[in-house]
C-alpha positions, 0 to 999 in steps of 0.5 A: 626630658630635661634636655628637651625642656632646656632646648625649648627654653633656649629656642623660646629665648632666641624667638623672643630676642628675634622678635624684639629685634624685629620690633626695634627695626620695624618701629622706625620704618613705620614712623618714616612711612607715616611721615612720607604718607603725610607728605604725599597726602599734602602734595596730592591735596595741593595739586588736586585743584589743578588736576581737576581743572585740567580734567574738567577741560578734557572732559568738555573737549571729549563731550564736544567731540562725541557730539560731533561724532553723533552728528556724523552718524547716519 
């Protein structure tokens, strides 16, 4: 029983050590991802007006072509 308790304590120590290592590795990754997310949001916000303008123009062209097709249908 003493050996089993010793082994459990050893495994618990290994698990805690591993967990601490994972946390130390994940924290800088999370910080980097948060930074990139902010940059991506900024980039998307800056191009959004241009994209909306192009999308609006394309939508008008599609509507015009749809109206022409409707006139051709019997």
